C-alpha positions as CSV (number, residue, x, y, z in Angstrom):
1,M,41.9,-104.9,-87.7
2,E,40.2,-107.8,-85.7
3,V,36.9,-105.5,-85.3
4,L,36.7,-105.1,-88.7
5,G,37.2,-108.7,-89.9
6,A,34.2,-109.2,-87.7
7,V,32.2,-106.5,-89.2
8,A,32.8,-107.5,-92.5
9,S,32.2,-111.3,-91.3
10,S,28.4,-109.6,-90.4
11,I,27.8,-107.6,-93.6
12,A,28.6,-111.2,-95.5
13,V,26.0,-112.8,-93.8
14,M,23.5,-110.2,-94.6
15,Q,24.5,-110.2,-98.3
16,A,23.6,-113.8,-97.8
17,L,20.2,-113.8,-96.7
18,A,19.4,-111.3,-98.4
19,A,20.0,-113.3,-101.2
20,G,18.3,-116.3,-100.2
21,K,15.1,-117.6,-102.1
22,H,12.5,-116.7,-99.2
23,A,13.9,-113.1,-99.0
24,V,14.2,-112.8,-102.7
25,S,10.3,-114.3,-102.6
26,L,9.2,-112.1,-100.3
27,F,10.3,-108.5,-101.9
28,R,8.9,-110.2,-105.6
29,E,5.5,-110.1,-103.1
30,I,5.7,-107.3,-101.7
31,P,8.1,-105.0,-103.9
32,D,7.7,-102.0,-101.4
33,I,9.9,-103.8,-99.1
34,Q,12.4,-104.0,-102.0
35,K,13.2,-99.7,-101.9
36,D,13.6,-99.7,-98.3
37,F,16.3,-103.0,-98.3
38,D,18.3,-102.2,-101.0
39,Y,19.2,-99.1,-99.5
40,L,20.5,-100.4,-96.8
41,M,22.6,-103.4,-98.3
42,N,24.1,-100.1,-101.1
43,E,25.2,-98.9,-97.6
44,L,26.7,-102.1,-96.4
45,D,28.3,-102.8,-99.8
46,M,30.5,-98.9,-99.1
47,I,30.5,-99.7,-95.5
48,K,32.6,-102.9,-96.4
49,S,34.8,-100.9,-99.4
50,I,35.6,-98.1,-97.0
51,A,36.1,-100.5,-94.1
52,E,38.7,-102.7,-96.0
53,A,40.8,-99.5,-96.7
54,V,40.6,-99.0,-92.9
55,S,42.1,-102.1,-92.5
56,K,45.1,-102.0,-94.4
57,M,46.1,-98.2,-92.0
58,A,48.2,-98.5,-89.2
59,P,46.0,-96.1,-87.1
60,T,46.8,-93.5,-84.1
61,A,44.6,-93.8,-80.7
62,M,42.4,-91.6,-82.2
63,E,41.7,-93.1,-84.9
64,K,41.7,-97.0,-83.6
65,D,38.9,-95.2,-81.1
66,L,36.7,-93.8,-83.7
67,I,37.4,-97.4,-85.6
68,T,36.0,-99.4,-82.5
69,T,33.2,-97.2,-82.6
70,A,31.6,-97.1,-85.5
71,A,32.7,-101.2,-85.8
72,R,31.3,-101.5,-82.5
73,N,27.6,-99.7,-83.8
74,L,27.6,-101.8,-87.1
75,H,27.8,-105.2,-85.5
76,D,24.6,-104.2,-84.0
77,I,22.9,-102.7,-86.6
78,T,24.0,-105.8,-89.1
79,A,22.7,-107.6,-86.0
80,E,19.3,-106.1,-85.9
81,L,19.0,-106.5,-89.9
82,E,19.7,-110.0,-90.0
83,A,17.3,-111.0,-87.2
84,L,14.6,-108.4,-89.2
85,L,15.0,-110.4,-92.4
86,R,15.0,-113.9,-90.8
87,I,11.5,-112.5,-88.9
88,C,10.1,-111.4,-92.4
89,S,11.4,-114.0,-94.5
90,R,9.6,-117.1,-93.3
91,E,8.2,-120.2,-95.7
92,S,4.8,-118.9,-97.3
93,G,3.0,-122.4,-96.0
94,L,0.1,-123.6,-97.6
95,D,-1.5,-120.5,-97.9
96,G,1.3,-117.9,-99.8
97,N,-0.5,-115.1,-100.2
98,K,-2.2,-115.1,-96.4
99,M,1.7,-114.8,-94.8
100,S,2.8,-112.1,-97.5
101,K,0.7,-110.0,-95.9
102,T,2.0,-111.1,-92.6
103,R,5.2,-110.4,-93.4
104,K,3.9,-107.3,-95.1
105,R,2.7,-106.2,-91.7
106,K,5.4,-107.0,-89.9
107,W,8.1,-104.6,-91.9
108,L,5.6,-101.8,-91.5
109,V,5.6,-102.3,-87.9
110,E,9.7,-102.3,-88.4
111,K,9.3,-99.1,-90.3
112,S,10.4,-96.7,-87.8
113,D,13.4,-98.5,-86.6
114,I,14.5,-99.5,-89.9
115,K,14.9,-95.5,-90.9
116,K,16.9,-95.2,-87.3
117,L,18.9,-98.2,-88.6
118,Q,19.4,-96.0,-91.6
119,Q,20.8,-93.0,-90.0
120,R,22.6,-94.6,-87.2
121,M,24.3,-96.3,-90.6
122,C,25.4,-93.3,-92.5
123,Q,27.0,-92.0,-88.7
124,A,28.9,-95.0,-88.6
125,K,29.6,-94.9,-91.7
126,E,31.2,-91.4,-91.9
127,T,33.0,-91.8,-88.6
128,L,34.9,-94.6,-90.8
129,H,35.5,-92.0,-92.9
130,F,36.7,-89.6,-90.6
131,A,39.1,-92.1,-89.6
132,L,40.1,-92.7,-93.0
133,N,40.9,-89.4,-94.0
134,S,42.4,-88.7,-90.5
135,S,45.2,-91.5,-91.1
136,R,46.4,-89.8,-95.1
137,V,47.2,-86.4,-93.3
138,S,48.4,-87.6,-89.8
139,S,52.1,-87.8,-91.0
140,D,52.1,-84.3,-91.4
141,I,53.8,-83.5,-87.9
142,R,52.3,-80.0,-87.6
143,F,49.2,-81.5,-88.2
144,Q,49.4,-83.5,-85.5
145,A,49.8,-81.0,-83.0
146,E,47.0,-78.8,-83.4
147,M,45.3,-82.4,-83.1
148,R,46.6,-83.1,-79.9
149,Q,45.1,-79.5,-78.9
150,I,41.9,-79.5,-80.7
151,M,40.7,-83.2,-78.5
152,L,42.5,-81.3,-75.4
153,N,39.9,-78.2,-76.1
154,M,37.2,-80.2,-76.6
155,Y,37.0,-81.5,-72.8
156,T,34.0,-79.9,-71.5
157,M,34.2,-79.6,-67.6
158,Y,32.8,-77.2,-65.1
159,T,34.6,-73.8,-64.8
160,S,36.7,-73.0,-61.4
161,S,39.9,-71.1,-62.3
162,P,40.5,-68.2,-63.8
163,I,44.5,-68.9,-64.5
164,S,45.7,-69.5,-67.9
165,L,47.0,-72.9,-69.3
166,Q,50.8,-72.8,-69.8
167,L,51.1,-75.4,-72.9
168,P,54.1,-77.7,-73.6
169,E,56.6,-76.7,-75.6
170,G,56.5,-77.0,-79.3
171,I,53.0,-76.4,-79.4
172,E,51.0,-73.3,-80.2
173,N,48.8,-71.9,-78.2
174,P,44.9,-72.2,-80.0
175,A,42.3,-69.4,-81.4
176,S,39.5,-70.1,-78.6
177,V,37.3,-72.1,-79.6
178,Q,33.4,-71.6,-79.1
179,Q,31.6,-73.7,-76.0
180,L,30.7,-77.0,-77.3
181,Q,27.9,-79.3,-75.6
182,D,27.0,-82.8,-75.9
183,A,23.5,-84.5,-74.7
184,H,24.2,-84.7,-71.1
185,T,25.9,-81.1,-70.0
186,P,23.7,-78.2,-69.3
187,E,24.7,-75.0,-71.8
188,S,25.0,-72.7,-68.6
189,D,27.8,-75.4,-67.4
190,A,29.7,-76.3,-70.5
191,V,32.8,-74.5,-71.1
192,V,36.1,-75.0,-73.0
193,I,39.4,-75.1,-71.9
194,G,41.1,-72.2,-73.4
195,D,42.9,-68.9,-72.9
196,D,40.7,-68.1,-69.9
197,H,40.0,-71.4,-68.2
198,G,43.5,-73.0,-68.8
199,N,44.2,-75.1,-65.8
200,N,40.7,-76.5,-65.6
201,L,41.4,-80.1,-67.4
202,E,44.5,-80.7,-65.0
203,Q,42.5,-79.8,-61.3
204,M,39.3,-81.4,-62.2
205,N,41.4,-85.1,-63.2
206,E,43.5,-84.0,-60.1
207,S,39.9,-83.9,-58.0
208,Y,38.2,-86.4,-59.4
209,S,41.0,-89.1,-58.5
210,L,41.1,-88.0,-54.7
211,D,37.1,-87.8,-54.6
212,Q,36.7,-91.2,-56.2
213,R,40.6,-92.5,-54.3
214,L,42.0,-94.2,-57.9
215,Y,45.4,-93.4,-56.3
216,S,47.1,-95.0,-59.1
217,S,45.4,-92.2,-61.7
218,L,46.4,-89.7,-59.3
219,E,50.0,-90.8,-59.5
220,A,50.0,-90.7,-63.0
221,L,48.2,-87.6,-63.4
222,L,50.7,-85.8,-61.1
223,D,53.4,-86.9,-63.5
224,I,51.9,-85.8,-66.6
225,W,51.3,-82.7,-65.3
226,K,54.0,-82.0,-63.3
227,S,55.8,-78.9,-65.2
228,I,52.2,-77.5,-65.5
229,L,51.0,-77.9,-62.2
230,T,54.7,-76.6,-60.5
231,E,54.0,-73.3,-62.3
232,V,50.0,-72.9,-62.4
233,G,49.5,-75.3,-59.2
234,L,46.2,-76.7,-57.7
235,P,43.0,-74.2,-56.3
236,R,42.2,-74.4,-52.6
237,R,38.6,-77.0,-53.8
238,V,41.5,-79.5,-54.2
239,A,43.5,-78.8,-51.7
240,I,40.3,-78.9,-49.0
241,T,39.8,-82.9,-51.2
242,A,43.3,-83.6,-50.0
243,A,42.8,-82.3,-46.9
244,L,39.5,-84.5,-46.2
245,R,41.7,-87.7,-47.4
246,L,43.9,-87.2,-45.0
247,R,41.8,-86.7,-41.6
248,Y,39.0,-89.7,-42.7
249,S,40.5,-92.3,-44.9
250,K,42.3,-95.0,-44.1
251,L,46.1,-94.6,-45.9
252,N,49.1,-96.4,-46.3
253,D,52.4,-94.5,-47.0
254,K,52.5,-94.3,-51.0
255,Q,49.1,-92.9,-51.1
256,A,49.2,-90.3,-47.9
257,Y,52.4,-89.7,-49.5
258,L,50.7,-89.3,-52.8
259,I,48.0,-86.8,-51.2
260,Q,50.8,-84.7,-49.3
261,K,52.3,-84.0,-52.9
262,V,49.1,-82.4,-53.9
263,L,48.4,-80.6,-51.6
264,D,51.9,-79.2,-51.8
265,L,51.1,-77.8,-55.3
266,C,48.1,-76.4,-54.2
267,R,47.8,-72.3,-54.4
268,D,46.9,-70.4,-51.3
269,I,46.8,-72.4,-49.0
270,S,49.6,-71.2,-46.8
271,E,46.9,-68.7,-45.0
272,V,44.7,-71.8,-43.8
273,T,45.7,-73.9,-41.1
274,T,44.2,-76.3,-38.5
275,T,43.6,-74.6,-34.9
276,K,44.3,-75.7,-31.5
277,V,40.7,-75.7,-31.5
278,H,40.5,-77.9,-34.6
279,E,42.8,-80.0,-32.9
280,A,41.2,-80.3,-29.1
281,I,38.1,-81.6,-31.0
282,L,40.4,-84.2,-33.3
283,Q,42.2,-85.2,-30.4
284,C,39.6,-85.2,-27.9
285,A,41.8,-82.9,-25.8
286,D,40.9,-79.7,-23.6
287,L,38.4,-77.5,-26.0
288,Q,37.9,-74.6,-23.2
289,E,41.7,-74.4,-22.8
290,A,42.0,-74.2,-27.0
291,L,39.3,-71.5,-27.1
292,Q,40.6,-69.6,-24.3
293,E,44.1,-69.5,-26.0
294,Q,42.7,-69.0,-29.1
295,P,39.1,-67.5,-29.3
296,W,39.2,-65.9,-32.4
297,A,39.4,-69.8,-34.1
298,I,35.7,-70.3,-33.2
299,N,34.4,-69.9,-37.1
300,T,37.4,-70.5,-38.8
301,I,37.7,-72.8,-41.5
302,D,40.5,-75.2,-41.4
303,G,42.5,-76.6,-44.5
304,A,39.5,-79.5,-44.5
305,G,37.5,-76.3,-45.3
306,E,35.6,-77.5,-41.9
307,S,34.7,-75.2,-38.7
308,P,35.4,-76.2,-35.3
309,L,31.2,-77.1,-35.0
310,L,30.9,-79.1,-38.0
311,L,34.0,-80.8,-37.2
312,A,32.5,-81.3,-33.1
313,T,29.3,-82.5,-35.6
314,Q,30.6,-84.7,-37.5
315,R,32.5,-86.4,-34.8
316,N,29.3,-86.6,-32.7
317,Q,30.6,-85.1,-30.2
318,I,28.2,-83.6,-27.9
319,R,30.0,-81.7,-25.3
320,S,31.8,-80.2,-27.6
321,M,29.4,-78.9,-29.7
322,E,27.8,-77.7,-26.2
323,V,31.0,-75.3,-25.4
324,L,31.1,-74.1,-29.2
325,I,27.8,-73.1,-29.2
326,S,27.9,-71.3,-25.7
327,A,30.9,-69.8,-26.7
328,G,28.9,-67.9,-29.9
329,A,29.7,-70.5,-32.8
330,D,27.3,-69.8,-36.0
331,V,25.4,-72.7,-35.9
332,N,24.6,-71.6,-39.5
333,Q,28.2,-71.7,-40.7
334,Q,29.0,-73.6,-44.5
335,S,31.7,-75.7,-45.2
336,Y,33.6,-74.9,-48.3
337,D,31.0,-77.0,-50.3
338,G,28.2,-75.4,-48.6
339,R,27.3,-77.9,-46.0
340,S,25.7,-76.8,-42.4
341,P,26.0,-78.4,-38.9
342,L,22.5,-79.5,-39.0
343,M,22.9,-80.8,-42.7
344,V,26.1,-83.4,-41.3
345,A,24.2,-84.2,-38.0
346,A,21.5,-85.3,-39.9
347,G,23.1,-87.6,-42.5
348,E,24.9,-89.1,-39.2
349,Q,21.5,-89.6,-37.8
350,N,22.6,-87.8,-34.8
351,V,19.3,-87.0,-32.7
352,E,20.8,-85.5,-29.9
353,S,23.1,-83.1,-32.5
354,V,19.6,-82.2,-34.4
355,K,17.7,-81.2,-31.6
356,M,20.5,-78.9,-30.0
357,L,21.2,-77.5,-32.8
358,L,17.4,-76.4,-34.0
359,K,17.0,-75.5,-30.8
360,S,20.2,-73.1,-31.2
361,K,18.1,-71.8,-34.0
362,S,20.3,-73.5,-37.1
363,K,18.3,-72.8,-40.5
364,V,16.2,-75.4,-41.6
365,D,15.9,-74.8,-45.4
366,L,19.6,-73.8,-45.9
367,C,21.2,-75.4,-49.2
368,N,24.4,-77.0,-49.3
369,D,26.3,-76.5,-53.1
370,E,24.1,-79.1,-54.8
371,G,20.9,-77.9,-53.0
372,A,20.2,-80.3,-51.1
373,T,19.1,-79.5,-47.2
374,A,19.3,-81.2,-43.9
375,L,15.7,-83.2,-44.8
376,H,17.6,-84.5,-48.3
377,H,20.5,-86.0,-45.9
378,A,17.6,-87.3,-43.0
379,S,15.7,-89.2,-45.6
380,M,18.8,-90.3,-47.5
381,E,19.6,-92.5,-44.3
382,A,15.4,-93.0,-43.8
383,E,16.5,-92.3,-40.1
384,P,11.8,-91.3,-39.3
385,E,13.2,-89.6,-35.8
386,V,15.5,-87.3,-37.5
387,I,12.8,-85.9,-40.6
388,S,10.4,-85.7,-37.7
389,L,12.3,-83.4,-36.0
390,L,13.4,-81.1,-39.2
391,L,9.5,-81.3,-40.6
392,A,8.4,-80.1,-36.9
393,A,10.9,-77.2,-37.7
394,G,9.3,-76.5,-41.2
395,A,12.0,-78.0,-43.6
396,S,10.4,-77.9,-47.1
397,V,9.8,-81.3,-48.5
398,K,9.1,-80.0,-52.3
399,Q,12.7,-78.2,-52.0
400,R,14.5,-79.4,-55.1
401,D,18.7,-80.3,-54.9
402,A,20.5,-79.1,-58.3
403,F,19.6,-81.9,-60.1
404,G,15.5,-81.1,-59.5
405,D,14.9,-84.2,-56.7
406,T,13.1,-84.0,-53.6
407,P,14.0,-85.3,-50.4
408,L,11.5,-88.4,-51.3
409,H,13.6,-89.3,-54.2
410,W,17.0,-89.0,-52.2
411,L,14.8,-91.9,-50.0
412,A,14.4,-93.6,-52.6
413,Q,17.9,-94.7,-52.9
414,S,18.2,-94.8,-48.9
415,K,20.7,-97.4,-48.1
416,N,18.8,-98.4,-45.1
417,T,16.9,-102.2,-45.5
418,N,14.8,-101.6,-42.7
419,H,11.5,-101.7,-43.9
420,Q,9.9,-100.0,-40.7
421,D,11.8,-96.6,-41.1
422,I,11.1,-96.4,-44.6
423,E,7.3,-96.6,-44.5
424,A,7.7,-94.7,-41.3
425,A,9.7,-91.9,-43.0
426,I,7.5,-91.9,-46.7
427,E,4.6,-91.7,-44.5
428,M,5.6,-88.4,-42.8
429,L,6.9,-87.0,-46.0
430,L,3.8,-87.7,-47.9
431,V,1.2,-86.2,-44.8
432,A,3.7,-83.3,-45.0
433,G,2.7,-82.8,-48.6
434,S,6.0,-84.4,-50.9
435,D,4.6,-85.7,-54.5
436,L,4.7,-89.3,-55.1
437,E,4.9,-88.6,-58.5
438,A,7.0,-86.1,-58.6
439,R,9.7,-86.0,-61.7
440,G,13.3,-85.5,-60.6
441,Y,16.5,-85.8,-62.3
442,Q,16.3,-87.7,-65.7
443,G,12.5,-87.5,-65.4
444,R,12.4,-90.2,-62.5
445,T,9.9,-90.7,-60.0
446,P,10.9,-91.9,-56.9
447,F,9.7,-95.1,-57.7
448,L,12.0,-95.7,-60.9
449,V,14.7,-93.9,-58.7
450,S,14.4,-97.4,-56.0
451,I,14.4,-99.7,-59.0
452,A,17.4,-97.4,-60.9
453,F,19.3,-98.1,-57.6
454,N,18.3,-101.8,-56.8
455,K,16.4,-100.4,-53.7
456,L,14.0,-103.9,-52.6
457,E,12.6,-101.5,-49.9
458,A,11.8,-98.7,-51.2
459,T,10.2,-99.8,-54.2
460,R,8.1,-102.1,-51.6
461,A,7.1,-99.2,-49.5
462,L,6.6,-97.1,-52.7
463,V,4.3,-99.2,-54.1
464,N,2.5,-99.6,-51.0
465,A,2.0,-96.4,-50.6
466,G,-0.1,-95.7,-54.0
467,C,2.6,-95.0,-56.5
468,S,2.5,-95.5,-60.0
469,T,4.0,-98.2,-61.4
470,N,3.3,-97.6,-65.4
471,V,5.9,-94.6,-65.8
472,S,8.8,-93.9,-68.1
473,N,11.7,-91.4,-67.6
474,C,13.3,-88.5,-70.1
475,G,14.9,-91.3,-71.7
476,S,11.7,-93.1,-72.3
477,Q,12.7,-96.2,-69.9
478,N,10.2,-98.1,-67.8
479,V,10.5,-100.0,-64.8
480,L,11.3,-103.1,-67.3
481,H,14.2,-101.4,-68.7
482,L,15.8,-100.5,-65.1
483,A,15.1,-103.9,-64.1
484,A,17.2,-105.7,-66.8
485,R,19.6,-103.3,-66.0
486,E,19.9,-102.7,-62.8
487,A,17.7,-105.1,-60.4
488,S,18.7,-107.8,-58.4
489,L,17.2,-111.6,-57.8
490,D,15.2,-110.2,-54.5
491,L,13.6,-107.5,-56.3
492,L,13.1,-109.3,-59.4
493,R,10.9,-111.9,-57.3
494,Y,9.0,-108.9,-55.6
495,L,8.4,-106.8,-59.1
496,S,7.2,-110.1,-60.5
497,I,3.7,-110.1,-58.2
498,L,3.0,-106.6,-58.9
499,D,0.1,-105.6,-61.4
500,F,2.1,-104.2,-64.9
501,S,-1.2,-103.6,-66.7
502,G,-0.4,-100.7,-69.2
503,V,3.0,-101.3,-69.3
504,N,4.6,-101.8,-73.0
505,P,7.3,-104.1,-72.8
506,Y,8.1,-103.1,-76.0
507,L,9.2,-99.7,-75.3
508,R,12.4,-98.3,-76.8
509,D,14.5,-96.1,-75.0
510,S,16.6,-93.4,-76.9
511,Y,19.2,-95.4,-77.8
512,G,16.7,-97.5,-79.3
513,D,16.3,-100.4,-76.9
514,T,13.7,-102.4,-75.3
515,P,13.6,-104.2,-72.0
516,F,14.9,-107.2,-73.1
517,D,17.4,-105.7,-75.4
518,D,18.8,-104.2,-72.8
519,F,18.6,-107.5,-70.7
520,V,20.1,-109.1,-73.2
521,E,23.2,-106.7,-73.7
522,T,23.9,-107.0,-70.0
523,S,23.8,-110.9,-69.8
524,H,26.6,-110.8,-73.1
525,A,28.8,-107.9,-71.2
526,T,32.6,-109.4,-70.5
527,D,33.8,-106.7,-69.0
528,E,32.7,-103.5,-66.4
529,W,33.4,-101.1,-69.6
530,A,30.5,-103.0,-71.4
531,L,28.1,-103.3,-68.1
532,V,28.6,-99.0,-68.1
533,G,27.3,-99.6,-64.2
534,A,25.3,-102.2,-64.7
535,R,25.3,-105.4,-62.9
536,K,25.8,-108.7,-64.6
537,P,22.7,-111.0,-64.1
538,G,23.5,-114.5,-63.1
539,L,21.5,-117.3,-64.7
540,A,18.8,-117.3,-61.2
541,E,18.8,-113.3,-62.3
542,Q,18.1,-114.0,-66.2
543,E,15.2,-116.8,-65.2
544,A,13.8,-114.4,-62.8
545,F,13.7,-111.6,-65.9
546,V,12.8,-113.6,-68.0
547,E,10.0,-114.9,-66.4
548,L,8.7,-111.4,-65.2
549,Y,9.1,-110.1,-68.6
550,Q,7.2,-112.6,-70.6
551,D,4.4,-112.4,-68.1
552,V,3.9,-108.8,-69.4
553,R,4.2,-109.3,-72.5
554,D,1.8,-111.8,-72.4
555,Q,-0.5,-109.9,-70.7
556,A,-0.2,-107.4,-73.4
557,L,-0.7,-109.3,-76.1
558,Q,-3.9,-111.6,-74.4
559,N,-5.2,-108.0,-74.0
560,D,-4.9,-107.1,-77.9
561,I,-5.9,-110.6,-79.1
562,Q,-9.1,-110.1,-77.0
563,N,-10.1,-107.0,-78.1
564,L,-9.1,-108.6,-81.9
565,E,-11.3,-111.3,-81.2
566,R,-14.4,-109.1,-80.4
567,V,-13.9,-107.0,-83.2
568,L,-13.7,-110.4,-85.8
569,G,-17.2,-111.2,-84.0
570,A,-18.2,-107.7,-84.6
571,L,-17.7,-108.4,-88.0
572,Q,-18.8,-111.4,-89.1
573,Q,-22.7,-109.9,-87.5
574,Q,-21.4,-106.5,-89.8
575,D,-21.8,-104.8,-86.6
576,I,-20.3,-101.3,-87.0
577,V,-20.6,-99.9,-83.5
578,V,-19.2,-102.6,-81.9
579,A,-16.2,-102.8,-84.1
580,R,-15.3,-99.4,-84.4
581,E,-15.6,-99.0,-80.7
582,H,-13.2,-102.3,-80.0
583,L,-10.4,-100.5,-82.3
584,A,-10.5,-97.8,-81.0
585,L,-9.5,-98.8,-78.0
586,L,-6.3,-100.6,-79.6
587,V,-5.8,-96.9,-81.5
588,K,-5.6,-95.4,-78.6
589,K,-3.4,-98.3,-76.3
590,E,-1.2,-98.2,-79.8
591,K,-1.1,-94.2,-79.5
592,R,-0.3,-94.4,-76.2
593,W,2.7,-96.7,-76.6
594,E,3.9,-94.4,-79.3
595,R,3.8,-97.0,-81.9
596,E,2.4,-95.3,-84.8
597,N,2.5,-97.3,-87.8
598,L,0.4,-100.5,-85.5
599,A,-2.0,-97.1,-84.8
600,S,-2.4,-96.6,-88.8
601,W,-3.2,-100.1,-89.5
602,Y,-5.7,-99.8,-87.0
603,R,-6.9,-96.7,-88.5
604,A,-7.1,-98.5,-92.0
605,V,-8.9,-101.0,-90.8
606,D,-11.4,-98.8,-89.3
607,K,-11.9,-97.4,-92.5
608,R,-12.5,-100.9,-94.5
609,I,-14.9,-101.5,-91.5
610,Q,-16.5,-98.3,-92.6
611,H,-16.7,-98.6,-96.3
612,A,-18.7,-101.8,-95.0
613,E,-15.4,-103.8,-96.9
614,W,-16.6,-106.7,-94.5
615,D,-14.2,-109.2,-95.8
616,L,-11.3,-107.6,-96.5
617,A,-11.5,-105.8,-93.0
618,T,-12.0,-109.5,-92.1
619,E,-9.2,-111.2,-93.3
620,D,-6.8,-107.8,-92.1
621,V,-8.0,-108.9,-88.5
622,E,-7.4,-112.9,-88.9
623,G,-4.4,-112.3,-90.2
624,H,-3.1,-109.9,-87.2
625,L,-4.7,-111.9,-84.9
626,L,-2.4,-115.4,-86.1
627,D,0.9,-112.8,-85.7
628,L,-0.1,-111.9,-82.1
629,E,-1.3,-115.7,-81.3
630,E,2.3,-116.8,-82.9
631,E,3.9,-114.5,-80.6
632,L,2.0,-115.5,-77.4
633,A,3.3,-119.5,-78.6
634,T,6.9,-117.9,-78.5
635,P,8.3,-118.3,-75.5
636,V,10.7,-114.9,-75.1
637,W,14.6,-116.1,-75.4
638,E,13.7,-117.7,-78.7
639,I,12.8,-113.9,-80.1
640,P,16.0,-112.4,-81.2
641,S,16.9,-109.2,-79.7
642,K,19.3,-106.0,-80.7
643,H,22.0,-108.0,-79.3
644,G,21.4,-111.7,-80.5
645,Y,19.6,-114.5,-78.4
646,L,19.9,-114.6,-74.1
């Protein structure tokens, strides 16, 4: 297979580098490095053998996915090892011993990352091994059927239907499997398709396709599941989504046909209908006459999940709202997904509608199914007047949605580009008690949300309000990680004028990537799948990010160099107090940046100073200063990342 051929080539390059005279010299001078590298090379030898065996297979679709995943991971691992070996196997120069120590120090700094590479290599090897074993037994027809059913059962999703799935003929119903859960699924929400939740898969797929307007996928799903859907049907939530698409979306004949087909397959909708009251609002007809004919319909939820008042609010029909409220409509009635008329009015920025509903005793802190209030919706639009009305009515700025986000988090991703509106909205929320540094979904602050959603005006307003820029989320991603993947040219230019002292340019996220790794990866991406929602930077954006990243990196290096020069001066004066004082600052910074290997190295130098080993401590500090000065003199684009060079 082509992907495995690429891996084999990468392994061959690694083996050639490892056998080179510079590497051999390095290992001879620093024997403890040899142990780490020998382990990695032995693993690569074994993986190469497995890859050769796998390349002779005729894999199934599942096995192809496994092989592709393993190959991609191995490619990244070998690229990182190659970069590391090239860095650590430089020419020794005139003073071989000094440069040998420099290389060893670099290896020690990378020690924790080498352990992670060993773990990732082991996982890739096991994946390839599983694919190989799977292929050897996949000729067994019964095994194939069981594997298909196991894979079906491994879909995790939200529970929404109690009806069991009737599997296609020829596949036996497996025993119930235990709950499966990945790193992104809360334990309380993760369930597995089994006897009690049989048609979750098809109903989730149909609903998702409708929500995302993936009509070609919808057509395919209707065909794949037609025998099952005809028998068990789809739940009302899918029917409501379909009805909303028919009501509000501009559809061609084929799309309308597909959505109507979904509606025809839905269960328990015969009793749900659009009343004459709803029709009067939709057609801007005589609402009074409709209410006289069907007074019982005033609070009826129709097939699209909407009450007459919510529908009138959605369409900003002030007069219709007045008629309905005067006739006794429930101003706090919520739709199928928990929306209230006040939430709709706030989201639509209908000031007069908001005033009318609040005057009619609408509950200001009602939550929809996702835990969002009317203030969340108003904040998303950054509409100062609506926000002011809601706050005056007692809306809480601390209410969190189901993902943990406050109204300020919603404002940080607003599509409103009016700077004055955004600044006024933020000021109102802060005066009302909103926390500028509140942690929401994935541990993001409003500032990090604004970067992740590429919202320049929100970023500017939050910075002007005094937010912290030296923060990271639960995935250990800081402002540079998010800017690397999401920031436009204008946002990058704005970020370049901010003070990012203290921000760690070397921070590795939960995937082991630095901000520069992320940027190189997005720059090299060849398709949407590889971008995973990020933007692909153009030349101007590449230049702007490199300038931003290098400024932050250089500032960090200059601070370290300045402290080390002070340590060196104190060593020359044999001043223990001053030398240890500046070393303590470096230790503190490295601990804060979670670079324990460097913190340990600084502590080792501190021990030398405490024992008055002046010459050895001086030699260590001078060697490290050479490293930092060399890095400072090297443009970032000349430094290899996990994904190669920029």
